[in-house]
PQR file of N, CA, C, O and H, with PARSE charges and radii, in Angstrom:
ATOM      1  N   MET A   1      28.550   7.398 -22.483 -0.4000 1.5000
ATOM      2  CA  MET A   1      27.253   7.812 -22.010 -0.0000 2.0000
ATOM      3  C   MET A   1      26.306   6.607 -22.035  0.5500 1.7000
ATOM      4  O   MET A   1      26.249   5.888 -23.032 -0.5500 1.4000
ATOM      5  N   THR A   2      25.582   6.389 -20.971 -0.4000 1.5000
ATOM      6  CA  THR A   2      24.630   5.300 -20.916 -0.0000 2.0000
ATOM      7  C   THR A   2      23.219   5.847 -21.057  0.5500 1.7000
ATOM      8  O   THR A   2      22.929   6.973 -20.652 -0.5500 1.4000
ATOM      9  H   THR A   2      25.628   6.974 -20.161  0.4000 1.0000
ATOM     10  N   THR A   3      22.359   5.043 -21.630 -0.4000 1.5000
ATOM     11  CA  THR A   3      20.961   5.431 -21.734 -0.0000 2.0000
ATOM     12  C   THR A   3      20.141   4.547 -20.824  0.5500 1.7000
ATOM     13  O   THR A   3      20.481   3.388 -20.587 -0.5500 1.4000
ATOM     14  H   THR A   3      22.594   4.129 -21.959  0.4000 1.0000
ATOM     15  N   THR A   4      19.070   5.097 -20.323 -0.4000 1.5000
ATOM     16  CA  THR A   4      18.199   4.311 -19.470 -0.0000 2.0000
ATOM     17  C   THR A   4      17.169   3.605 -20.328  0.5500 1.7000
ATOM     18  O   THR A   4      16.826   4.069 -21.415 -0.5500 1.4000
ATOM     19  H   THR A   4      18.793   6.039 -20.516  0.4000 1.0000
ATOM     20  N   ASP A   5      16.688   2.506 -19.845 -0.4000 1.5000
ATOM     21  CA  ASP A   5      15.627   1.756 -20.505 -0.0000 2.0000
ATOM     22  C   ASP A   5      14.364   1.967 -19.680  0.5500 1.7000
ATOM     23  O   ASP A   5      14.072   1.207 -18.757 -0.5500 1.4000
ATOM     24  H   ASP A   5      16.966   2.128 -18.961  0.4000 1.0000
ATOM     25  N   GLU A   6      13.624   3.014 -20.032 -0.4000 1.5000
ATOM     26  CA  GLU A   6      12.425   3.389 -19.265 -0.0000 2.0000
ATOM     27  C   GLU A   6      11.395   2.260 -19.238  0.5500 1.7000
ATOM     28  O   GLU A   6      10.710   2.061 -18.235 -0.5500 1.4000
ATOM     29  H   GLU A   6      13.861   3.631 -20.782  0.4000 1.0000
ATOM     30  N   ARG A   7      11.293   1.536 -20.327 -0.4000 1.5000
ATOM     31  CA  ARG A   7      10.317   0.445 -20.387 -0.0000 2.0000
ATOM     32  C   ARG A   7      10.644  -0.633 -19.363  0.5500 1.7000
ATOM     33  O   ARG A   7       9.763  -1.123 -18.657 -0.5500 1.4000
ATOM     34  H   ARG A   7      11.850   1.697 -21.142  0.4000 1.0000
ATOM     35  N   ARG A   8      11.915  -0.994 -19.291 -0.4000 1.5000
ATOM     36  CA  ARG A   8      12.341  -1.999 -18.307 -0.0000 2.0000
ATOM     37  C   ARG A   8      12.147  -1.473 -16.884  0.5500 1.7000
ATOM     38  O   ARG A   8      11.691  -2.199 -16.001 -0.5500 1.4000
ATOM     39  H   ARG A   8      12.630  -0.596 -19.865  0.4000 1.0000
ATOM     40  N   ASP A   9      12.500  -0.194 -16.673 -0.4000 1.5000
ATOM     41  CA  ASP A   9      12.358   0.398 -15.342 -0.0000 2.0000
ATOM     42  C   ASP A   9      10.896   0.404 -14.885  0.5500 1.7000
ATOM     43  O   ASP A   9      10.608   0.077 -13.734 -0.5500 1.4000
ATOM     44  H   ASP A   9      12.870   0.396 -17.391  0.4000 1.0000
ATOM     45  N   LEU A  10       9.966   0.777 -15.785 -0.4000 1.5000
ATOM     46  CA  LEU A  10       8.547   0.763 -15.420 -0.0000 2.0000
ATOM     47  C   LEU A  10       8.082  -0.655 -15.119  0.5500 1.7000
ATOM     48  O   LEU A  10       7.292  -0.874 -14.200 -0.5500 1.4000
ATOM     49  H   LEU A  10      10.200   1.043 -16.721  0.4000 1.0000
ATOM     50  N   SER A  11       8.568  -1.608 -15.889 -0.4000 1.5000
ATOM     51  CA  SER A  11       8.204  -3.000 -15.667 -0.0000 2.0000
ATOM     52  C   SER A  11       8.632  -3.469 -14.280  0.5500 1.7000
ATOM     53  O   SER A  11       7.898  -4.198 -13.613 -0.5500 1.4000
ATOM     54  H   SER A  11       9.209  -1.431 -16.636  0.4000 1.0000
ATOM     55  N   GLN A  12       9.813  -3.054 -13.851 -0.4000 1.5000
ATOM     56  CA  GLN A  12      10.301  -3.427 -12.519 -0.0000 2.0000
ATOM     57  C   GLN A  12       9.484  -2.770 -11.415  0.5500 1.7000
ATOM     58  O   GLN A  12       9.193  -3.400 -10.398 -0.5500 1.4000
ATOM     59  H   GLN A  12      10.409  -2.462 -14.393  0.4000 1.0000
ATOM     60  N   VAL A  13       9.113  -1.508 -11.608 -0.4000 1.5000
ATOM     61  CA  VAL A  13       8.259  -0.806 -10.628 -0.0000 2.0000
ATOM     62  C   VAL A  13       6.926  -1.534 -10.512  0.5500 1.7000
ATOM     63  O   VAL A  13       6.431  -1.770  -9.409 -0.5500 1.4000
ATOM     64  H   VAL A  13       9.350  -0.997 -12.434  0.4000 1.0000
ATOM     65  N   ALA A  14       6.352  -1.887 -11.653 -0.4000 1.5000
ATOM     66  CA  ALA A  14       5.063  -2.573 -11.662 -0.0000 2.0000
ATOM     67  C   ALA A  14       5.144  -3.924 -10.956  0.5500 1.7000
ATOM     68  O   ALA A  14       4.275  -4.270 -10.156 -0.5500 1.4000
ATOM     69  H   ALA A  14       6.754  -1.696 -12.549  0.4000 1.0000
ATOM     70  N   GLU A  15       6.181  -4.670 -11.255 -0.4000 1.5000
ATOM     71  CA  GLU A  15       6.341  -5.987 -10.643 -0.0000 2.0000
ATOM     72  C   GLU A  15       6.457  -5.889  -9.127  0.5500 1.7000
ATOM     73  O   GLU A  15       5.864  -6.691  -8.407 -0.5500 1.4000
ATOM     74  H   GLU A  15       6.887  -4.389 -11.905  0.4000 1.0000
ATOM     75  N   SER A  16       7.213  -4.915  -8.641 -0.4000 1.5000
ATOM     76  CA  SER A  16       7.386  -4.771  -7.189 -0.0000 2.0000
ATOM     77  C   SER A  16       6.115  -4.288  -6.495  0.5500 1.7000
ATOM     78  O   SER A  16       5.988  -4.405  -5.276 -0.5500 1.4000
ATOM     79  H   SER A  16       7.695  -4.263  -9.226  0.4000 1.0000
ATOM     80  N   SER A  17       5.168  -3.741  -7.276 -0.4000 1.5000
ATOM     81  CA  SER A  17       3.910  -3.258  -6.699 -0.0000 2.0000
ATOM     82  C   SER A  17       2.750  -4.211  -6.953  0.5500 1.7000
ATOM     83  O   SER A  17       1.610  -3.898  -6.609 -0.5500 1.4000
ATOM     84  H   SER A  17       5.271  -3.646  -8.266  0.4000 1.0000
ATOM     85  N   GLY A  18       3.023  -5.371  -7.552 -0.4000 1.5000
ATOM     86  CA  GLY A  18       1.994  -6.388  -7.723 -0.0000 2.0000
ATOM     87  C   GLY A  18       1.168  -6.290  -8.991  0.5500 1.7000
ATOM     88  O   GLY A  18       0.097  -6.893  -9.065 -0.5500 1.4000
ATOM     89  H   GLY A  18       3.949  -5.625  -7.832  0.4000 1.0000
ATOM     90  N   TRP A  19       1.629  -5.551  -9.994 -0.4000 1.5000
ATOM     91  CA  TRP A  19       0.921  -5.442 -11.265 -0.0000 2.0000
ATOM     92  C   TRP A  19       1.340  -6.579 -12.187  0.5500 1.7000
ATOM     93  O   TRP A  19       2.518  -6.933 -12.241 -0.5500 1.4000
ATOM     94  H   TRP A  19       2.499  -5.061  -9.934  0.4000 1.0000
ATOM     95  N   ALA A  20       0.387  -7.149 -12.909 -0.4000 1.5000
ATOM     96  CA  ALA A  20       0.679  -8.122 -13.968 -0.0000 2.0000
ATOM     97  C   ALA A  20       0.905  -7.329 -15.244  0.5500 1.7000
ATOM     98  O   ALA A  20       0.235  -6.324 -15.479 -0.5500 1.4000
ATOM     99  H   ALA A  20      -0.569  -6.861 -12.865  0.4000 1.0000
ATOM    100  N   ARG A  21       1.854  -7.778 -16.077 -0.4000 1.5000
ATOM    101  CA  ARG A  21       2.198  -7.043 -17.296 -0.0000 2.0000
ATOM    102  C   ARG A  21       2.043  -7.931 -18.516  0.5500 1.7000
ATOM    103  O   ARG A  21       2.467  -9.087 -18.524 -0.5500 1.4000
ATOM    104  H   ARG A  21       2.399  -8.594 -15.886  0.4000 1.0000
ATOM    105  N   ARG A  22       1.419  -7.364 -19.559 -0.4000 1.5000
ATOM    106  CA  ARG A  22       1.367  -8.016 -20.873 -0.0000 2.0000
ATOM    107  C   ARG A  22       2.104  -7.123 -21.852  0.5500 1.7000
ATOM    108  O   ARG A  22       1.844  -5.922 -21.930 -0.5500 1.4000
ATOM    109  H   ARG A  22       1.074  -6.425 -19.553  0.4000 1.0000
ATOM    110  N   ASP A  23       3.020  -7.711 -22.592 -0.4000 1.5000
ATOM    111  CA  ASP A  23       3.805  -7.000 -23.603 -0.0000 2.0000
ATOM    112  C   ASP A  23       3.183  -7.296 -24.959  0.5500 1.7000
ATOM    113  O   ASP A  23       3.235  -8.426 -25.444 -0.5500 1.4000
ATOM    114  H   ASP A  23       3.231  -8.687 -22.528  0.4000 1.0000
ATOM    115  N   LEU A  24       2.590  -6.266 -25.570 -0.4000 1.5000
ATOM    116  CA  LEU A  24       1.945  -6.416 -26.869 -0.0000 2.0000
ATOM    117  C   LEU A  24       2.701  -5.588 -27.896  0.5500 1.7000
ATOM    118  O   LEU A  24       2.187  -4.592 -28.404 -0.5500 1.4000
ATOM    119  H   LEU A  24       2.547  -5.348 -25.176  0.4000 1.0000
ATOM    120  N   GLU A  25       3.926  -6.005 -28.197 -0.4000 1.5000
ATOM    121  CA  GLU A  25       4.861  -5.314 -29.087 -0.0000 2.0000
ATOM    122  C   GLU A  25       5.196  -3.930 -28.549  0.5500 1.7000
ATOM    123  O   GLU A  25       6.015  -3.831 -27.636 -0.5500 1.4000
ATOM    124  H   GLU A  25       4.344  -6.814 -27.784  0.4000 1.0000
ATOM    125  N   ARG A  26       4.607  -2.858 -29.066 -0.4000 1.5000
ATOM    126  CA  ARG A  26       4.979  -1.532 -28.565 -0.0000 2.0000
ATOM    127  C   ARG A  26       4.004  -0.997 -27.518  0.5500 1.7000
ATOM    128  O   ARG A  26       4.007   0.194 -27.208 -0.5500 1.4000
ATOM    129  H   ARG A  26       3.941  -2.938 -29.808  0.4000 1.0000
ATOM    130  N   VAL A  27       3.167  -1.892 -26.972 -0.4000 1.5000
ATOM    131  CA  VAL A  27       2.209  -1.514 -25.931 -0.0000 2.0000
ATOM    132  C   VAL A  27       2.397  -2.438 -24.738  0.5500 1.7000
ATOM    133  O   VAL A  27       2.499  -3.655 -24.891 -0.5500 1.4000
ATOM    134  H   VAL A  27       3.165  -2.860 -27.224  0.4000 1.0000
ATOM    135  N   ASP A  28       2.442  -1.849 -23.547 -0.4000 1.5000
ATOM    136  CA  ASP A  28       2.426  -2.629 -22.308 -0.0000 2.0000
ATOM    137  C   ASP A  28       1.086  -2.385 -21.629  0.5500 1.7000
ATOM    138  O   ASP A  28       0.617  -1.251 -21.533 -0.5500 1.4000
ATOM    139  H   ASP A  28       2.359  -0.860 -23.422  0.4000 1.0000
ATOM    140  N   VAL A  29       0.480  -3.469 -21.160 -0.4000 1.5000
ATOM    141  CA  VAL A  29      -0.766  -3.359 -20.409 -0.0000 2.0000
ATOM    142  C   VAL A  29      -0.496  -3.925 -19.023  0.5500 1.7000
ATOM    143  O   VAL A  29      -0.115  -5.086 -18.872 -0.5500 1.4000
ATOM    144  H   VAL A  29       0.861  -4.390 -21.238  0.4000 1.0000
ATOM    145  N   TYR A  30      -0.700  -3.083 -18.012 -0.4000 1.5000
ATOM    146  CA  TYR A  30      -0.529  -3.479 -16.621 -0.0000 2.0000
ATOM    147  C   TYR A  30      -1.909  -3.633 -16.000  0.5500 1.7000
ATOM    148  O   TYR A  30      -2.776  -2.778 -16.181 -0.5500 1.4000
ATOM    149  H   TYR A  30      -1.009  -2.140 -18.134  0.4000 1.0000
ATOM    150  N   GLN A  31      -2.116  -4.740 -15.258 -0.4000 1.5000
ATOM    151  CA  GLN A  31      -3.426  -5.024 -14.669 -0.0000 2.0000
ATOM    152  C   GLN A  31      -3.242  -5.419 -13.211  0.5500 1.7000
ATOM    153  O   GLN A  31      -2.361  -6.206 -12.867 -0.5500 1.4000
ATOM    154  H   GLN A  31      -1.412  -5.434 -15.111  0.4000 1.0000
ATOM    155  N   ARG A  32      -4.096  -4.854 -12.365 -0.4000 1.5000
ATOM    156  CA  ARG A  32      -4.133  -5.246 -10.956 -0.0000 2.0000
ATOM    157  C   ARG A  32      -5.561  -5.030 -10.490  0.5500 1.7000
ATOM    158  O   ARG A  32      -6.010  -3.894 -10.337 -0.5500 1.4000
ATOM    159  H   ARG A  32      -4.812  -4.214 -12.645  0.4000 1.0000
ATOM    160  N   GLY A  33      -6.266  -6.119 -10.267 -0.4000 1.5000
ATOM    161  CA  GLY A  33      -7.673  -6.021  -9.887 -0.0000 2.0000
ATOM    162  C   GLY A  33      -8.473  -5.341 -10.991  0.5500 1.7000
ATOM    163  O   GLY A  33      -8.373  -5.721 -12.157 -0.5500 1.4000
ATOM    164  H   GLY A  33      -5.901  -7.042 -10.392  0.4000 1.0000
ATOM    165  N   ALA A  34      -9.274  -4.328 -10.622 -0.4000 1.5000
ATOM    166  CA  ALA A  34     -10.096  -3.597 -11.587 -0.0000 2.0000
ATOM    167  C   ALA A  34      -9.334  -2.460 -12.253  0.5500 1.7000
ATOM    168  O   ALA A  34      -9.887  -1.757 -13.098 -0.5500 1.4000
ATOM    169  H   ALA A  34      -9.356  -4.020  -9.674  0.4000 1.0000
ATOM    170  N   ASP A  35      -8.062  -2.272 -11.879 -0.4000 1.5000
ATOM    171  CA  ASP A  35      -7.251  -1.189 -12.437 -0.0000 2.0000
ATOM    172  C   ASP A  35      -6.401  -1.693 -13.598  0.5500 1.7000
ATOM    173  O   ASP A  35      -5.867  -2.802 -13.560 -0.5500 1.4000
ATOM    174  H   ASP A  35      -7.613  -2.843 -11.193  0.4000 1.0000
ATOM    175  N   ARG A  36      -6.287  -0.856 -14.636 -0.4000 1.5000
ATOM    176  CA  ARG A  36      -5.488  -1.209 -15.809 -0.0000 2.0000
ATOM    177  C   ARG A  36      -4.780   0.053 -16.298  0.5500 1.7000
ATOM    178  O   ARG A  36      -5.367   1.134 -16.334 -0.5500 1.4000
ATOM    179  H   ARG A  36      -6.721   0.044 -14.667  0.4000 1.0000
ATOM    180  N   ILE A  37      -3.530  -0.097 -16.668 -0.4000 1.5000
ATOM    181  CA  ILE A  37      -2.745   0.996 -17.242 -0.0000 2.0000
ATOM    182  C   ILE A  37      -2.203   0.507 -18.578  0.5500 1.7000
ATOM    183  O   ILE A  37      -1.607  -0.566 -18.666 -0.5500 1.4000
ATOM    184  H   ILE A  37      -3.052  -0.975 -16.640  0.4000 1.0000
ATOM    185  N   ARG A  38      -2.419   1.311 -19.616 -0.4000 1.5000
ATOM    186  CA  ARG A  38      -1.975   0.969 -20.971 -0.0000 2.0000
ATOM    187  C   ARG A  38      -0.952   2.007 -21.408  0.5500 1.7000
ATOM    188  O   ARG A  38      -1.250   3.201 -21.445 -0.5500 1.4000
ATOM    189  H   ARG A  38      -2.903   2.183 -19.544  0.4000 1.0000
ATOM    190  N   VAL A  39       0.266   1.551 -21.740 -0.4000 1.5000
ATOM    191  CA  VAL A  39       1.364   2.439 -22.124 -0.0000 2.0000
ATOM    192  C   VAL A  39       1.778   2.130 -23.563  0.5500 1.7000
ATOM    193  O   VAL A  39       2.092   0.985 -23.890 -0.5500 1.4000
ATOM    194  H   VAL A  39       0.508   0.581 -21.709  0.4000 1.0000
ATOM    195  N   ILE A  40       1.778   3.155 -24.424 -0.4000 1.5000
ATOM    196  CA  ILE A  40       2.214   3.006 -25.811 -0.0000 2.0000
ATOM    197  C   ILE A  40       3.615   3.601 -25.909  0.5500 1.7000
ATOM    198  O   ILE A  40       3.851   4.746 -25.521 -0.5500 1.4000
ATOM    199  H   ILE A  40       1.523   4.084 -24.158  0.4000 1.0000
ATOM    200  N   TRP A  41       4.542   2.793 -26.438 -0.4000 1.5000
ATOM    201  CA  TRP A  41       5.963   3.158 -26.454 -0.0000 2.0000
ATOM    202  C   TRP A  41       6.459   3.597 -27.817  0.5500 1.7000
ATOM    203  O   TRP A  41       5.985   3.133 -28.854 -0.5500 1.4000
ATOM    204  H   TRP A  41       4.350   1.863 -26.753  0.4000 1.0000
ATOM    205  N   GLN A  42       7.436   4.512 -27.790 -0.4000 1.5000
ATOM    206  CA  GLN A  42       8.258   4.874 -28.951 -0.0000 2.0000
ATOM    207  C   GLN A  42       9.652   4.354 -28.617  0.5500 1.7000
ATOM    208  O   GLN A  42      10.437   5.069 -27.994 -0.5500 1.4000
ATOM    209  H   GLN A  42       7.822   4.889 -26.948  0.4000 1.0000
ATOM    210  N   GLY A  43       9.971   3.148 -29.008 -0.4000 1.5000
ATOM    211  CA  GLY A  43      11.233   2.544 -28.589 -0.0000 2.0000
ATOM    212  C   GLY A  43      11.131   2.124 -27.131  0.5500 1.7000
ATOM    213  O   GLY A  43      10.046   1.794 -26.651 -0.5500 1.4000
ATOM    214  H   GLY A  43       9.333   2.567 -29.514  0.4000 1.0000
ATOM    215  N   SER A  44      12.258   2.133 -26.423 -0.4000 1.5000
ATOM    216  CA  SER A  44      12.260   1.729 -25.015 -0.0000 2.0000
ATOM    217  C   SER A  44      12.441   2.895 -24.055  0.5500 1.7000
ATOM    218  O   SER A  44      12.436   2.703 -22.839 -0.5500 1.4000
ATOM    219  H   SER A  44      13.140   2.401 -26.812  0.4000 1.0000
ATOM    220  N   ASN A  45      12.602   4.103 -24.589 -0.4000 1.5000
ATOM    221  CA  ASN A  45      12.931   5.228 -23.723 -0.0000 2.0000
ATOM    222  C   ASN A  45      11.925   6.374 -23.738  0.5500 1.7000
ATOM    223  O   ASN A  45      12.096   7.341 -22.996 -0.5500 1.4000
ATOM    224  H   ASN A  45      12.606   4.258 -25.577  0.4000 1.0000
ATOM    225  N   ALA A  46      10.894   6.293 -24.552 -0.4000 1.5000
ATOM    226  CA  ALA A  46       9.903   7.368 -24.615 -0.0000 2.0000
ATOM    227  C   ALA A  46       8.521   6.772 -24.863  0.5500 1.7000
ATOM    228  O   ALA A  46       8.375   5.782 -25.580 -0.5500 1.4000
ATOM    229  H   ALA A  46      10.756   5.507 -25.155  0.4000 1.0000
ATOM    230  N   ILE A  47       7.515   7.390 -24.260 -0.4000 1.5000
ATOM    231  CA  ILE A  47       6.154   6.921 -24.470 -0.0000 2.0000
ATOM    232  C   ILE A  47       5.407   7.884 -25.389  0.5500 1.7000
ATOM    233  O   ILE A  47       5.667   9.087 -25.398 -0.5500 1.4000
ATOM    234  H   ILE A  47       7.633   8.195 -23.678  0.4000 1.0000
ATOM    235  N   SER A  48       4.485   7.333 -26.153 -0.4000 1.5000
ATOM    236  CA  SER A  48       3.574   8.160 -26.941 -0.0000 2.0000
ATOM    237  C   SER A  48       2.455   8.658 -26.040  0.5500 1.7000
ATOM    238  O   SER A  48       1.945   9.765 -26.211 -0.5500 1.4000
ATOM    239  H   SER A  48       4.274   6.355 -26.146  0.4000 1.0000
ATOM    240  N   GLY A  49       2.079   7.820 -25.076 -0.4000 1.5000
ATOM    241  CA  GLY A  49       1.030   8.185 -24.143 -0.0000 2.0000
ATOM    242  C   GLY A  49       0.669   6.993 -23.279  0.5500 1.7000
ATOM    243  O   GLY A  49       1.035   5.856 -23.578 -0.5500 1.4000
ATOM    244  H   GLY A  49       2.493   6.920 -24.937  0.4000 1.0000
ATOM    245  N   ALA A  50      -0.055   7.267 -22.204 -0.4000 1.5000
ATOM    246  CA  ALA A  50      -0.500   6.216 -21.296 -0.0000 2.0000
ATOM    247  C   ALA A  50      -1.872   6.581 -20.759  0.5500 1.7000
ATOM    248  O   ALA A  50      -2.170   7.748 -20.506 -0.5500 1.4000
ATOM    249  H   ALA A  50      -0.352   8.190 -21.962  0.4000 1.0000
ATOM    250  N   SER A  51      -2.699   5.561 -20.590 -0.4000 1.5000
ATOM    251  CA  SER A  51      -4.051   5.744 -20.077 -0.0000 2.0000
ATOM    252  C   SER A  51      -4.239   4.886 -18.844  0.5500 1.7000
ATOM    253  O   SER A  51      -3.737   3.765 -18.764 -0.5500 1.4000
ATOM    254  H   SER A  51      -2.457   4.613 -20.795  0.4000 1.0000
ATOM    255  N   ARG A  52      -4.969   5.428 -17.886 -0.4000 1.5000
ATOM    256  CA  ARG A  52      -5.284   4.684 -16.661 -0.0000 2.0000
ATOM    257  C   ARG A  52      -6.784   4.433 -16.635  0.5500 1.7000
ATOM    258  O   ARG A  52      -7.583   5.356 -16.792 -0.5500 1.4000
ATOM    259  H   ARG A  52      -5.377   6.339 -17.951  0.4000 1.0000
ATOM    260  N   PHE A  53      -7.154   3.176 -16.435 -0.4000 1.5000
ATOM    261  CA  PHE A  53      -8.556   2.763 -16.431 -0.0000 2.0000
ATOM    262  C   PHE A  53      -8.914   2.153 -15.085  0.5500 1.7000
ATOM    263  O   PHE A  53      -8.080   1.520 -14.437 -0.5500 1.4000
ATOM    264  H   PHE A  53      -6.505   2.426 -16.307  0.4000 1.0000
ATOM    265  N   GLN A  54     -10.156   2.349 -14.673 -0.4000 1.5000
ATOM    266  CA  GLN A  54     -10.687   1.639 -13.513 -0.0000 2.0000
ATOM    267  C   GLN A  54     -12.058   1.122 -13.918  0.5500 1.7000
ATOM    268  O   GLN A  54     -12.911   1.890 -14.362 -0.5500 1.4000
ATOM    269  H   GLN A  54     -10.833   2.863 -15.199  0.4000 1.0000
ATOM    270  N   ASP A  55     -12.267  -0.174 -13.765 -0.4000 1.5000
ATOM    271  CA  ASP A  55     -13.503  -0.824 -14.207 -0.0000 2.0000
ATOM    272  C   ASP A  55     -13.792  -0.513 -15.678  0.5500 1.7000
ATOM    273  O   ASP A  55     -14.935  -0.246 -16.049 -0.5500 1.4000
ATOM    274  H   ASP A  55     -11.573  -0.797 -13.405  0.4000 1.0000
ATOM    275  N   ASP A  56     -12.754  -0.548 -16.505 -0.4000 1.5000
ATOM    276  CA  ASP A  56     -12.843  -0.320 -17.955 -0.0000 2.0000
ATOM    277  C   ASP A  56     -13.291   1.089 -18.348  0.5500 1.7000
ATOM    278  O   ASP A  56     -13.710   1.308 -19.484 -0.5500 1.4000
ATOM    279  H   ASP A  56     -11.826  -0.764 -16.203  0.4000 1.0000
ATOM    280  N   ILE A  57     -13.208   2.029 -17.434 -0.4000 1.5000
ATOM    281  CA  ILE A  57     -13.517   3.429 -17.726 -0.0000 2.0000
ATOM    282  C   ILE A  57     -12.224   4.227 -17.630  0.5500 1.7000
ATOM    283  O   ILE A  57     -11.573   4.245 -16.586 -0.5500 1.4000
ATOM    284  H   ILE A  57     -12.868   1.851 -16.510  0.4000 1.0000
ATOM    285  N   MET A  58     -11.849   4.899 -18.746 -0.4000 1.5000
ATOM    286  CA  MET A  58     -10.615   5.683 -18.734 -0.0000 2.0000
ATOM    287  C   MET A  58     -10.780   6.883 -17.812  0.5500 1.7000
ATOM    288  O   MET A  58     -11.729   7.658 -17.924 -0.5500 1.4000
ATOM    289  H   MET A  58     -12.378   4.885 -19.595  0.4000 1.0000
ATOM    290  N   GLY A  59      -9.832   7.007 -16.906 -0.4000 1.5000
ATOM    291  CA  GLY A  59      -9.884   8.104 -15.951 -0.0000 2.0000
ATOM    292  C   GLY A  59      -8.849   9.176 -16.215  0.5500 1.7000
ATOM    293  O   GLY A  59      -9.116  10.358 -15.998 -0.5500 1.4000
ATOM    294  H   GLY A  59      -9.061   6.376 -16.815  0.4000 1.0000
ATOM    295  N   THR A  60      -7.661   8.782 -16.684 -0.4000 1.5000
ATOM    296  CA  THR A  60      -6.566   9.731 -16.834 -0.0000 2.0000
ATOM    297  C   THR A  60      -5.697   9.343 -18.019  0.5500 1.7000
ATOM    298  O   THR A  60      -5.551   8.167 -18.353 -0.5500 1.4000
ATOM    299  H   THR A  60      -7.445   7.822 -16.860  0.4000 1.0000
ATOM    300  N   TYR A  61      -5.118  10.377 -18.651 -0.4000 1.5000
ATOM    301  CA  TYR A  61      -4.192  10.183 -19.765 -0.0000 2.0000
ATOM    302  C   TYR A  61      -2.960  11.046 -19.512  0.5500 1.7000
ATOM    303  O   TYR A  61      -3.074  12.157 -18.996 -0.5500 1.4000
ATOM    304  H   TYR A  61      -5.237  11.332 -18.379  0.4000 1.0000
ATOM    305  N   THR A  62      -1.784  10.537 -19.872 -0.4000 1.5000
ATOM    306  CA  THR A  62      -0.555  11.313 -19.710 -0.0000 2.0000
ATOM    307  C   THR A  62       0.452  10.942 -20.794  0.5500 1.7000
ATOM    308  O   THR A  62       0.352   9.896 -21.434 -0.5500 1.4000
ATOM    309  H   THR A  62      -1.691   9.634 -20.291  0.4000 1.0000
ATOM    310  N   ARG A  63       1.421  11.830 -20.976 -0.4000 1.5000
ATOM    311  CA  ARG A  63       2.579  11.543 -21.838 -0.0000 2.0000
ATOM    312  C   ARG A  63       3.868  11.597 -21.026  0.5500 1.7000
ATOM    313  O   ARG A  63       4.957  11.660 -21.595 -0.5500 1.4000
ATOM    314  H   ARG A  63       1.502  12.680 -20.456  0.4000 1.0000
ATOM    315  N   ASP A  64       3.751  11.573 -19.716 -0.4000 1.5000
ATOM    316  CA  ASP A  64       4.876  11.702 -18.799 -0.0000 2.0000
ATOM    317  C   ASP A  64       5.186  10.360 -18.136  0.5500 1.7000
ATOM    318  O   ASP A  64       4.338   9.800 -17.442 -0.5500 1.4000
ATOM    319  H   ASP A  64       2.866  11.522 -19.254  0.4000 1.0000
ATOM    320  N   VAL A  65       6.391   9.848 -18.348 -0.4000 1.5000
ATOM    321  CA  VAL A  65       6.798   8.559 -17.785 -0.0000 2.0000
ATOM    322  C   VAL A  65       6.769   8.590 -16.252  0.5500 1.7000
ATOM    323  O   VAL A  65       6.393   7.599 -15.626 -0.5500 1.4000
ATOM    324  H   VAL A  65       7.080  10.303 -18.913  0.4000 1.0000
ATOM    325  N   ALA A  66       7.157   9.699 -15.649 -0.4000 1.5000
ATOM    326  CA  ALA A  66       7.162   9.806 -14.185 -0.0000 2.0000
ATOM    327  C   ALA A  66       5.746   9.657 -13.619  0.5500 1.7000
ATOM    328  O   ALA A  66       5.561   9.058 -12.560 -0.5500 1.4000
ATOM    329  H   ALA A  66       7.462  10.504 -16.158  0.4000 1.0000
ATOM    330  N   THR A  67       4.766  10.192 -14.312 -0.4000 1.5000
ATOM    331  CA  THR A  67       3.375  10.055 -13.869 -0.0000 2.0000
ATOM    332  C   THR A  67       2.942   8.595 -13.916  0.5500 1.7000
ATOM    333  O   THR A  67       2.284   8.108 -12.996 -0.5500 1.4000
ATOM    334  H   THR A  67       4.917  10.679 -15.172  0.4000 1.0000
ATOM    335  N   VAL A  68       3.309   7.901 -14.984 -0.4000 1.5000
ATOM    336  CA  VAL A  68       2.973   6.479 -15.101 -0.0000 2.0000
ATOM    337  C   VAL A  68       3.641   5.692 -13.968  0.5500 1.7000
ATOM    338  O   VAL A  68       3.026   4.805 -13.376 -0.5500 1.4000
ATOM    339  H   VAL A  68       3.843   8.296 -15.731  0.4000 1.0000
ATOM    340  N   SER A  69       4.875   6.014 -13.679 -0.4000 1.5000
ATOM    341  CA  SER A  69       5.581   5.358 -12.586 -0.0000 2.0000
ATOM    342  C   SER A  69       4.841   5.563 -11.262  0.5500 1.7000
ATOM    343  O   SER A  69       4.722   4.633 -10.464 -0.5500 1.4000
ATOM    344  H   SER A  69       5.375   6.735 -14.160  0.4000 1.0000
ATOM    345  N   ASN A  70       4.351   6.766 -11.034 -0.4000 1.5000
ATOM    346  CA  ASN A  70       3.588   7.040  -9.809 -0.0000 2.0000
ATOM    347  C   ASN A  70       2.281   6.249  -9.774  0.5500 1.7000
ATOM    348  O   ASN A  70       1.888   5.754  -8.718 -0.5500 1.4000
ATOM    349  H   ASN A  70       4.447   7.522 -11.682  0.4000 1.0000
ATOM    350  N   TRP A  71       1.604   6.126 -10.918 -0.4000 1.5000
ATOM    351  CA  TRP A  71       0.400   5.302 -10.959 -0.0000 2.0000
ATOM    352  C   TRP A  71       0.706   3.875 -10.541  0.5500 1.7000
ATOM    353  O   TRP A  71      -0.061   3.262  -9.798 -0.5500 1.4000
ATOM    354  H   TRP A  71       1.923   6.529 -11.776  0.4000 1.0000
ATOM    355  N   LEU A  72       1.833   3.342 -11.020 -0.4000 1.5000
ATOM    356  CA  LEU A  72       2.178   1.948 -10.734 -0.0000 2.0000
ATOM    357  C   LEU A  72       2.626   1.756  -9.288  0.5500 1.7000
ATOM    358  O   LEU A  72       2.563   0.639  -8.775 -0.5500 1.4000
ATOM    359  H   LEU A  72       2.456   3.840 -11.623  0.4000 1.0000
ATOM    360  N   LYS A  73       3.067   2.794  -8.632 -0.4000 1.5000
ATOM    361  CA  LYS A  73       3.517   2.697  -7.243 -0.0000 2.0000
ATOM    362  C   LYS A  73       2.351   2.724  -6.259  0.5500 1.7000
ATOM    363  O   LYS A  73       2.520   2.349  -5.099 -0.5500 1.4000
ATOM    364  H   LYS A  73       3.118   3.702  -9.049  0.4000 1.0000
ATOM    365  N   ARG A  74       1.190   3.155  -6.695 -0.4000 1.5000
ATOM    366  CA  ARG A  74       0.020   3.236  -5.795 -0.0000 2.0000
ATOM    367  C   ARG A  74      -0.516   1.890  -5.462  0.5500 1.7000
ATOM    368  O   ARG A  74      -1.493   1.780  -4.721 -0.5500 1.4000
ATOM    369  H   ARG A  74       1.054   3.461  -7.638  0.4000 1.0000
TER
END
């Protein structure tokens, strides 16, 4: 049985969509223009939560990796 590495997969989605990524141990911060997404990880396969900011104002919060992936694809 193989396991997926959700953290790596999100990083690849972000890179292909033009997001810059900073790895801060168990937190990834993605930045593109005035938009920022902050993802807190539990290992490499589950997130504790993620927040989406625009102009430093938090707009949305989720605990769903698929939602974060959709944010990064926009």
